[in-house]
N, CA, C and O atoms as a MOPAC input file, in Angstrom:
PM7 MOZYME 1SCF
protein

 N   -138.47200 1    95.79500 1    62.86700 1
 C   -139.55800 1    96.19000 1    61.98100 1
 C   -139.71800 1    97.69600 1    62.05600 1
 O   -139.82400 1    98.26000 1    63.14500 1
 N   -139.73600 1    98.33900 1    60.91700 1
 C   -139.95300 1    99.78000 1    60.88000 1
 C   -141.44500 1   100.04500 1    60.77200 1
 O   -142.13600 1    99.43400 1    59.95700 1
 N   -141.94600 1   100.97200 1    61.61100 1
 C   -143.37000 1   101.30800 1    61.61000 1
 C   -143.53300 1   102.78300 1    61.29300 1
 O   -142.78500 1   103.61900 1    61.80000 1
 N   -144.51900 1   103.10600 1    60.44700 1
 C   -144.73600 1   104.47800 1    60.02400 1
 C   -145.58700 1   105.30500 1    60.98000 1
 O   -145.65500 1   106.52600 1    60.84400 1
 N   -146.23300 1   104.66200 1    61.94000 1
 C   -147.10200 1   105.39100 1    62.86600 1
 C   -146.26200 1   106.23000 1    63.82500 1
 O   -145.19400 1   105.79800 1    64.25800 1
 N   -146.73500 1   107.41300 1    64.15300 1
 C   -145.99800 1   108.31300 1    65.04500 1
 C   -146.27400 1   108.05000 1    66.51400 1
 O   -145.44100 1   108.36700 1    67.36400 1
 N   -147.43000 1   107.47600 1    66.82800 1
 C   -147.79600 1   107.21300 1    68.21600 1
 C   -147.22000 1   105.87300 1    68.64700 1
 O   -147.79500 1   104.81900 1    68.37300 1
 N   -146.06900 1   105.92600 1    69.32800 1
 C   -145.38100 1   104.71800 1    69.74200 1
 C   -145.01300 1   104.83100 1    71.21400 1
 O   -144.45100 1   105.83900 1    71.64500 1
 N   -145.33000 1   103.80100 1    71.98100 1
 C   -145.04200 1   103.75400 1    73.40900 1
 C   -144.32100 1   102.45200 1    73.71300 1
 O   -144.54900 1   101.44800 1    73.03900 1
 N   -143.45900 1   102.45400 1    74.71100 1
 C   -142.79500 1   101.23600 1    75.15400 1
 C   -143.54800 1   100.70900 1    76.36300 1
 O   -143.92100 1   101.48000 1    77.24700 1
 N   -143.77300 1    99.40900 1    76.40900 1
 C   -144.48900 1    98.82500 1    77.52700 1
 C   -144.05000 1    97.40200 1    77.78800 1
 O   -143.17400 1    96.87100 1    77.10500 1
 N   -144.67700 1    96.78500 1    78.79400 1
 C   -144.35500 1    95.41700 1    79.18500 1
 C   -145.60400 1    94.55200 1    79.08800 1
 O   -146.66900 1    94.92200 1    79.58200 1
 N   -145.46300 1    93.39900 1    78.44700 1
 C   -146.57700 1    92.46200 1    78.32300 1
 C   -146.91700 1    91.92300 1    79.71200 1
 O   -146.06000 1    91.36100 1    80.39300 1
 N   -148.18300 1    92.09900 1    80.12900 1
 C   -148.59900 1    91.63700 1    81.45500 1
 C   -149.44600 1    90.37800 1    81.38700 1
 O   -149.46000 1    89.60100 1    82.34100 1
 N   -150.15100 1    90.15600 1    80.28700 1
 C   -150.93300 1    88.92500 1    80.15800 1
 C   -151.23200 1    88.63500 1    78.69600 1
 O   -151.32200 1    89.53500 1    77.86000 1
 N   -151.38300 1    87.34200 1    78.41800 1
 C   -151.73300 1    86.87900 1    77.07700 1
 C   -152.84400 1    85.84800 1    77.23700 1
 O   -152.70200 1    84.87100 1    77.97200 1
 N   -153.94600 1    86.08200 1    76.53800 1
 C   -155.05600 1    85.13700 1    76.54100 1
 C   -155.18300 1    84.57900 1    75.13200 1
 O   -155.45200 1    85.31900 1    74.18600 1
 N   -154.98800 1    83.27300 1    74.99600 1
 C   -155.03800 1    82.62000 1    73.69000 1
 C   -156.40100 1    81.98500 1    73.46900 1
 O   -156.92300 1    81.29000 1    74.34100 1
 N   -156.96700 1    82.22500 1    72.30900 1
 C   -158.17100 1    81.52600 1    71.87900 1
 C   -157.78300 1    80.49700 1    70.83700 1
 O   -156.60500 1    80.16500 1    70.70600 1
 N   -158.74300 1    79.99300 1    70.10100 1
 C   -158.42500 1    79.02300 1    69.05500 1
 C   -157.87700 1    79.70200 1    67.80100 1
 O   -157.05500 1    79.13100 1    67.08400 1
 N   -158.34000 1    80.92700 1    67.54500 1
 C   -157.89700 1    81.66900 1    66.35500 1
 C   -157.25800 1    83.00200 1    66.73500 1
 O   -156.24400 1    83.39000 1    66.15500 1
 N   -157.84400 1    83.70500 1    67.70700 1
 C   -157.38000 1    85.03600 1    68.08900 1
 C   -156.78300 1    85.01500 1    69.49800 1
 O   -157.04800 1    84.11000 1    70.29000 1
 N   -155.97000 1    86.03700 1    69.78900 1
 C   -155.38100 1    86.17900 1    71.11200 1
 C   -155.51400 1    87.62500 1    71.56500 1
 O   -155.63300 1    88.53400 1    70.74500 1
 N   -155.49300 1    87.83000 1    72.88800 1
 C   -155.56300 1    89.16300 1    73.48200 1
 C   -154.31000 1    89.35500 1    74.32200 1
 O   -154.04300 1    88.57200 1    75.23400 1
 N   -153.54200 1    90.39300 1    74.01800 1
 C   -152.31700 1    90.68900 1    74.75400 1
 C   -152.48200 1    92.03400 1    75.44300 1
 O   -152.82900 1    93.02900 1    74.80700 1
 N   -152.22900 1    92.05900 1    76.75600 1
 C   -152.32900 1    93.29900 1    77.52400 1
 C   -150.92700 1    93.78300 1    77.85400 1
 O   -150.04400 1    92.99800 1    78.20200 1
 N   -150.73900 1    95.11500 1    77.73300 1
 C   -149.43300 1    95.74400 1    77.91400 1
 C   -149.56500 1    96.91600 1    78.87700 1
 O   -150.46000 1    97.74800 1    78.73000 1
 N   -148.67000 1    96.98200 1    79.86500 1
 C   -148.62100 1    98.11800 1    80.78900 1
 C   -147.68700 1    99.16100 1    80.18700 1
 O   -146.53900 1    98.86700 1    79.85600 1
 N   -148.19800 1   100.38900 1    80.05000 1
 C   -147.39800 1   101.47900 1    79.47500 1
 C   -147.00100 1   102.45400 1    80.57600 1
 O   -147.58400 1   102.41800 1    81.65900 1
 N   -146.01500 1   103.33400 1    80.32600 1
 C   -145.47200 1   104.21200 1    81.36600 1
 C   -146.48200 1   105.10600 1    82.07900 1
 O   -146.23800 1   105.49900 1    83.22000 1
 N   -147.58600 1   105.43300 1    81.46100 1
 C   -148.56200 1   106.32700 1    82.08500 1
 C   -149.38700 1   105.58300 1    83.13600 1
 O   -150.46900 1   106.03100 1    83.51600 1
 N   -148.86400 1   104.43300 1    83.60500 1
 C   -149.58800 1   103.59200 1    84.56600 1
 C   -150.95800 1   103.22000 1    84.02100 1
 O   -151.94400 1   103.17400 1    84.75600 1
 N   -151.00100 1   102.96100 1    82.74000 1
 C   -152.23200 1   102.57100 1    82.05800 1
 C   -152.00000 1   101.25800 1    81.34000 1
 O   -150.86300 1   100.81400 1    81.17900 1
 N   -153.08300 1   100.64500 1    80.91200 1
 C   -153.00200 1    99.39400 1    80.16600 1
 C   -153.52000 1    99.61900 1    78.75300 1
 O   -154.45300 1   100.39100 1    78.53300 1
 N   -152.89800 1    98.93100 1    77.80000 1
 C   -153.38800 1    98.90500 1    76.42800 1
 C   -153.50400 1    97.44100 1    76.05000 1
 O   -152.80400 1    96.59200 1    76.60200 1
 N   -154.38100 1    97.14900 1    75.11800 1
 C   -154.58100 1    95.76900 1    74.67000 1
 C   -154.48500 1    95.69900 1    73.15700 1
 O   -154.77900 1    96.66000 1    72.44600 1
 N   -154.06600 1    94.53600 1    72.68800 1
 C   -153.99600 1    94.29400 1    71.25300 1
 C   -154.56500 1    92.91400 1    70.97300 1
 O   -154.22500 1    91.94300 1    71.65000 1
 N   -155.43400 1    92.83300 1    69.97000 1
 C   -155.98000 1    91.55100 1    69.52900 1
 C   -155.28000 1    91.19000 1    68.22500 1
 O   -155.18600 1    92.00400 1    67.30700 1
 N   -154.78900 1    89.94900 1    68.16200 1
 C   -154.10300 1    89.47900 1    66.95400 1
 C   -154.37800 1    87.98800 1    66.80000 1
 O   -154.85000 1    87.33100 1    67.72800 1
 N   -154.08100 1    87.47400 1    65.63700 1
 C   -154.26400 1    86.03900 1    65.44700 1
 C   -153.25200 1    85.29100 1    66.30600 1
 O   -152.19900 1    85.82500 1    66.65400 1
 N   -153.58500 1    84.05100 1    66.64100 1
 C   -152.65100 1    83.21300 1    67.40200 1
 C   -151.38400 1    82.99800 1    66.58600 1
 O   -150.29000 1    82.93300 1    67.14700 1
 N   -151.52000 1    82.88700 1    65.26800 1
 C   -150.35700 1    82.72200 1    64.38800 1
 C   -149.41900 1    83.92800 1    64.50200 1
 O   -148.20200 1    83.75100 1    64.57300 1
 N   -149.96600 1    85.15300 1    64.52100 1
 C   -149.14400 1    86.35700 1    64.67200 1
 C   -148.46900 1    86.37600 1    66.04000 1
 O   -147.30000 1    86.74400 1    66.15400 1
 N   -149.20400 1    85.98000 1    67.07400 1
 C   -148.64000 1    85.91900 1    68.41900 1
 C   -147.44600 1    84.96700 1    68.44000 1
 O   -146.39500 1    85.29700 1    68.98900 1
 N   -147.61000 1    83.79000 1    67.84400 1
 C   -146.52500 1    82.81100 1    67.79500 1
 C   -145.35200 1    83.31900 1    66.96000 1
 O   -144.19600 1    83.10900 1    67.32700 1
 N   -145.63900 1    83.98800 1    65.83400 1
 C   -144.56800 1    84.54500 1    64.99500 1
 C   -143.74700 1    85.57100 1    65.76000 1
 O   -142.52500 1    85.62000 1    65.61500 1
 N   -144.41100 1    86.39700 1    66.57900 1
 C   -143.70000 1    87.39700 1    67.37900 1
 C   -142.95400 1    86.76200 1    68.54500 1
 O   -141.98300 1    87.32900 1    69.04600 1
 N   -143.39700 1    85.60800 1    68.97200 1
 C   -142.75800 1    84.94400 1    70.10400 1
 C   -142.98800 1    85.68700 1    71.41500 1
 O   -142.14000 1    85.65500 1    72.30700 1
 N   -144.13700 1    86.35700 1    71.53200 1
 C   -144.41800 1    87.14600 1    72.72700 1
 C   -144.69100 1    86.26000 1    73.93200 1
 O   -145.36200 1    85.23300 1    73.83200 1
 N   -144.14900 1    86.68400 1    75.08900 1
 C   -144.43800 1    86.03400 1    76.35800 1
 C   -144.60900 1    87.12800 1    77.40600 1
 O   -144.17200 1    88.26100 1    77.20700 1
 N   -145.25100 1    86.78200 1    78.52600 1
 C   -145.42100 1    87.74700 1    79.60800 1
 C   -144.05100 1    88.23100 1    80.07000 1
 O   -143.10500 1    87.45000 1    80.18500 1
 N   -143.96300 1    89.52900 1    80.33200 1
 C   -142.71000 1    90.13400 1    80.76300 1
 C   -141.88500 1    90.71800 1    79.62800 1
 O   -140.93600 1    91.46100 1    79.87900 1
 N   -142.22800 1    90.39400 1    78.37100 1
 C   -141.49600 1    90.95300 1    77.22600 1
 C   -141.69000 1    92.46200 1    77.15100 1
 O   -142.75900 1    92.97800 1    77.47400 1
 N   -140.65700 1    93.15400 1    76.72600 1
 C   -140.72400 1    94.59200 1    76.45500 1
 C   -141.12400 1    94.73900 1    74.99100 1
 O   -140.50400 1    94.14400 1    74.10900 1
 N   -142.16600 1    95.53300 1    74.73600 1
 C   -142.65600 1    95.72200 1    73.37600 1
 C   -142.89200 1    97.20200 1    73.09800 1
 O   -143.05200 1    98.01200 1    74.01000 1
 N   -142.90800 1    97.51900 1    71.83600 1
 C   -143.30500 1    98.85300 1    71.39100 1
 C   -144.77000 1    98.76400 1    71.01000 1
 O   -145.15300 1    97.89600 1    70.22500 1
 N   -145.59700 1    99.64900 1    71.55400 1
 C   -147.01300 1    99.71300 1    71.22800 1
 C   -147.15900 1   100.78300 1    70.15100 1
 O   -146.89000 1   101.96000 1    70.39100 1
 N   -147.58400 1   100.36500 1    68.97500 1
 C   -147.71500 1   101.27300 1    67.83500 1
 C   -149.20200 1   101.49200 1    67.60100 1
 O   -149.94000 1   100.54700 1    67.32200 1
 N   -149.64300 1   102.75000 1    67.71600 1
 C   -151.06500 1   103.07200 1    67.58000 1
 C   -151.25500 1   103.89700 1    66.31400 1
 O   -150.66600 1   104.96600 1    66.15600 1
 N   -152.08700 1   103.37900 1    65.41600 1
 C   -152.36400 1   104.09600 1    64.16900 1
 C   -153.84000 1   103.91300 1    63.84300 1
 O   -154.30500 1   102.79000 1    63.64800 1
 N   -154.56300 1   105.00200 1    63.78600 1
 C   -156.01400 1   104.97200 1    63.50800 1
 C   -156.70000 1   104.01800 1    64.46400 1
 O   -156.67300 1   104.24400 1    65.67400 1
 N   -157.30600 1   102.96800 1    63.96600 1
 C   -158.02200 1   102.03900 1    64.84300 1
 C   -157.18500 1   100.81300 1    65.19000 1
 O   -157.68600 1    99.91100 1    65.86100 1
 N   -155.93700 1   100.75000 1    64.75800 1
 C   -155.09200 1    99.58600 1    64.98200 1
 C   -154.11100 1    99.81700 1    66.12900 1
 O   -153.55300 1   100.90500 1    66.26900 1
 N   -153.90800 1    98.80000 1    66.93600 1
 C   -152.85900 1    98.79700 1    67.95400 1
 C   -151.97400 1    97.60900 1    67.64800 1
 O   -152.40800 1    96.46200 1    67.75500 1
 N   -150.73000 1    97.87700 1    67.26500 1
 C   -149.78300 1    96.82700 1    66.89400 1
 C   -148.69800 1    96.70900 1    67.96100 1
 O   -148.30300 1    97.71500 1    68.55100 1
 N   -148.21600 1    95.50400 1    68.21400 1
 C   -147.10200 1    95.29800 1    69.14100 1
 C   -145.88000 1    94.88200 1    68.34400 1
 O   -145.97500 1    94.06000 1    67.43100 1
 N   -144.72500 1    95.45200 1    68.69000 1
 C   -143.46000 1    95.14400 1    68.03700 1
 C   -142.48500 1    94.71800 1    69.10500 1
 O   -142.16200 1    95.50900 1    69.99200 1
 N   -142.00100 1    93.47900 1    69.04800 1
 C   -141.04800 1    92.98600 1    70.04600 1
 C   -139.67000 1    93.50300 1    69.69300 1
 O   -139.22300 1    93.38400 1    68.55300 1
 N   -138.99700 1    94.08100 1    70.68300 1
 C   -137.65700 1    94.63500 1    70.42700 1
 C   -136.57900 1    93.77800 1    70.99900 1
 O   -135.39900 1    94.10300 1    70.87000 1

């Protein structure tokens, strides 16, 4: 997936919390910091994200998107 945002970091998924509609995914980034992304459970399933996956964290305005590589 090509993303137009310039702020992109590589990180590792450390935890996923699934709700009935939404999910919270936490990612450890190189600066020894954590970032989180909230997405629908359907989007989480479409991405096939699991703990330990390497993802690109794309930050644009108020959105934080995860891209599985």
